[in-house]
C-alpha positions, 0 to 999 in steps of 0.5 A: 500500500503506497503512502507516497510517490516518488518523482525526482522532480518534486522530492528527493524521497518517497516513503511506502510501507507493506500491509500490516501483519501480526508481528512484522513491518518494513520501513524502505527509503528510496534514495536517488544518487543524483538529482536527475533520478538515475541510479535510484538506491534502496535502503531497507530496514525490518523491525519486529513488533508484536501484537496482542494475539486473540487471547493473550496480550503482548509480554512487555517489555518487547525488547527483552535482554538475552536472559530474559529472552532464554527465560521467555523461551523456557516458559513458551516451551513448557506452555506449549507442551502442556497446552499440546498435551491438554488439547490431545486428551480433549481431541482423544475424548472427542475421537472416542466418541466418534469410535462409540458412533462408528462401532454401533451394530445391528442384527440381520437375518441371513439366509444360506444356501442350504435354505438355513437362516441365522442371525449376523450382526453388522456394522451401521457405519461403512468403514471407508465412510467412517474413516473419510468423515468422523474419523478424519474430523476427530484426528483433525480437530486441533488444527481445524479449531486452531484455523477457525479461532485465528481467522475469526480473531483476525478479521478473516484474514489468514494468519500465520498458524492455521492454514499452515498446520492444516497443509502441513498435517496433510503433507506430514500424512501423504509423505512422512506416514507413508514413508514410515509404513513402507520402511517399518515393514521387516525384511523378508515380509510383505504387507498388502493395502487391504482396500486397494481401489479405495486407496487409489481414489483417496490418493488421486483426490489428495493430490488433486487438493494440492493442485486445486489450493494453487489454482485458487490461491495463484491463479484464480483469485491470487492471495484470496479465497473467493466465496464460490471457491470456498463452496466448491472446495467444500463440495469436493469432499462429499464428492469424494467420499461417495467415490470412495464408497462406491470404489469400496462396494465395487459399484463403479465400472467393475460391476460391467466388467465382471461377468459372475454374481458378487456379494459384499467384500468378504474374504475369510476362511474356515477350515472345518473337519467333515465328520465328528471324530475323524479329522484326515480331511479338511474342508476349506471353505471361503465364507462371505459372512465376515464382510465389512466386519460381520461377525457370527452371532448366535449359537454358532458364533458363540461356540466359535467364539468359545473354541477360539478362546479354549485353543488360545488358552491352551496354548498359553498354559503350555507356554506359561504353566507357571501362570495361574487362571486369571493371568491365563485369562488377561494373556488370552484376552489381550491376544484377542483384542491385539488380533482385532481390526481397530480403527485409526481413533484407537491408535490416536488414543492409544499413542496419546495414552503411552505419551503422557504415561496412562498405560496400554489400554489393551492390557488394562482392558484385558485384566479388567475382563480376566478379573470379572471373569474370575470374580477376583477382587483387586488385591490379592494375597500374592501381595503378602509377603509374609504368607508362605505359598507351596505350589508346582513349578510348572503345572503341566509335565509331559513324558514318554512311556519309556522314560521310567519316572517323571519327576515334578518339581514343588516351590515355596515362595514368600514368608521367612524362608530362613526361619521356617519348616513347610510341610506339604501332603501330595498324592496322585489322582487317576485320569485317563491313566491308572495307577498300577498299569500306566503309572505307580500311586505315589503318596506322601509328605515333603518337607521343606527345611529352613533355607529349602525353596524347592523340593522334588516328587518322583513318580514312577511310569510303567512302560509296556507293549499294549497300544494305548491312546496318550493318557494323563493323571494328577498330582495333588498338593494338600494340607501344607503347614509351617512351623518356626525353626526356633521353638515357642515362637508365636504366632505360627507362619501363615501358609497356603497353597499356590495357583498350581496346587495340582500338576497334570502329567500326560503320558505319550505312548511310545509303542506305536509310530501314532495316529495322525490327525488334524488339530480341531474342528474349524479355523478361521483366518483371513484371506488377506494373510496369503497362506494358512498353516494347518496344525497336524498332530501325532497321538498315541505313539511317537516311534520312528520317523514317519513320512505323511502324504497329504494333498489338496482336492478341488470343491467349489474352489479351484486350484490355481484361482482360488489356491494354490494346488499343494501335494507333498509329505510331511516327515515326523522324526522320532518322538516329534508330536506336531508339524504344520502344512502350509496352503497359499490362498490366492487374494484376487479381490473377486470374491463371488460367493462361498467356495470349498476345497480339501486338504487330505492325508494319505497313508502314512510311511514308516521310514525307519524299519526295525520297529515292530509297530507301524503308523495309523492314520484316522480315516473318516467313516461316519462318526468314528475313525478307523485305525487302519494300519499302513 
C-alpha cells in the first residue's frame, strides 16, 4: 500500500510501507544518487513488533535482554507442551465418542444356500465412510479449531498458524506416514493394502487437493479465497466420500467388467473337518459372512468364539504353565484384542495414553475382563510377602512311556524362608491313566527345611507293549503347614497353597508310530494373510521316523484361481508329535460366493524299519475313525 510516490522533480525521497501483519513491518527509503533520478538506491530496515493475540496480550517489554529471552523461551516451551498434551487429551475424548458412534451394530437375518437362516451382526457405518468423515474430523480437530479461531480473531485474514498447520498436517500424512509405513515392514515380509481401490481414489483426491489450492490461491484469485471457491472446495469433500464408497462396494465400472455375481467384499477361511471324530480330511471354505466387519452371532458364533478362546488358553497354558488362571485369561483376552481390527481412533488414543504415561489400554481392559471372569478382588494375597505359598513349578508335565519316571518340582514362595520349615502332603489321582498299569501310585509328605525353596516328587511310569491312547494323571498338593525353626516362637507362620496346587502329567505312548489327525474341527483366518498353516498332530505313539503324504482336493474352489495346489509329504522324526502344512491362498479380490476345497492326509509311511509297530491314520467313516495300518 503506497503512502507516497517518488518523483525526482518533486521530492528527493519517497516513502512506502507494506500491508500490516501480526508481527512484521518494513520501512524502505528510496534515495536517488543524483538530482536527475538516475541510479536510485534502496535502503530497507526490517523491524519486528509483537501485537496482542486473540486471547493472550503482548508480554512487555518487547525488547528483552538475552537472559529474559532465554527465560521466556523456556516458559513458552513448557506452556506449549502443556497445551499440546491438554489439546491431545480433549481431542482423544472426541475421538472416543466418534469410535462409539462408528462401532454401532445391528442384527440382520441371513439366508444360507441350504435354506437355513442365521442371525448376523453387522456394523451400521461403512468402514471407508467413517474413516473419511468422522474419523478424519476427529483426528484433525485441533488444527481445524486453531485455523477457525485464528481467522475469526483476525477479521477473516489468514494468519501464520492456521493454514500452515492444516497443509502441514496433510503433507505429513501423505509423505512421512506413508514413508514410515513402507520402511517398518520387516525384511523378507510383505504387507498389502487392504482396500486398494479406495486407496487409489483417496490418493488421487489428495494430490488433486494440492493442485486445487495452488489454482485458487495463485491463478484464479491470487492471495484471496473467494466465496465460490470455498463452496466448491467444500463440495469436493462429499464427492470424494461417495466415490470412495462406490470403490469400496465395487459399484463403479467393475460391475460391468465382471460377469459373475458378487456379494459384499468378504474373505474369510473356515477350515473345518467333515465328520465328528475323524480328522484326516479338512474342508476349506471361503466364507462371505465376514464382510465389512461382520461376525457370526447366536449359537454358532458364540460356540466358535468359545472354541477360539479355549484353543488360545490351551496354547498359553503350555507356554506359561507357571501362570495362574487369572493371568492366563488376561493374556488370552489381550491376545484376542491384539488380533482384532482397530480404527485410527484407537491408535491415536493409544499413542496419547502411552505418551502421558496412562498405560496400555488393551492390557488394562484385558486385566479387567480377567478379574470379572474370575470374580476376583483387586487386591490378592499374592502381594502378602509374609504368607508362605507352596505350588508346582511348572504345573504341566509330559513324558514318554519309556522314560522310567517323571519328576515334578514343588516350590515354596514368600514368608521367612530362613526361619521356617514347611510340610505339604501330596498324592496322585487317576485321570485316563490308571495307577498300577500306567504309573506307580505315590503318596507322601514333602518337607522344606529352613532355607530350602524346592523339592521334587518322583512318580514311576510303567512301560508296556500295549497300544494305548495318550493318557494323563494328576498330582495334588494338600494340607500345607509351617513351623518356626526356633521352638516356642509365636504366632505360627501363615501358609497356603499357591495357584498351581495340582499338576497334570501326560504320558505319550511310544509303542507305536502314532495316529495322525488334524488338530481341531475349525479354524478361521483372513484370506489376506496369503497362506494358512494347518496343524497335524501325532497321538497314541511317537516312535520312529514317519512320512505323511497330503494333498489338496478341489471343491467349488479351483486350484490356481482360489488357492495354490499342494501335494507332498510331511516328515515326523522320532518323538516328534506336531507338524504344520502350509497352503497358499490366492487373494484376487474378486470374491463371488462361498467356496471350499479339501486337504487330505494319505496313508503314513514308516521310514525307519526295525520297529514292530506301524503308524495309523485316523480315517473318516461316519462318526468314528477307523485305525487302518499302513
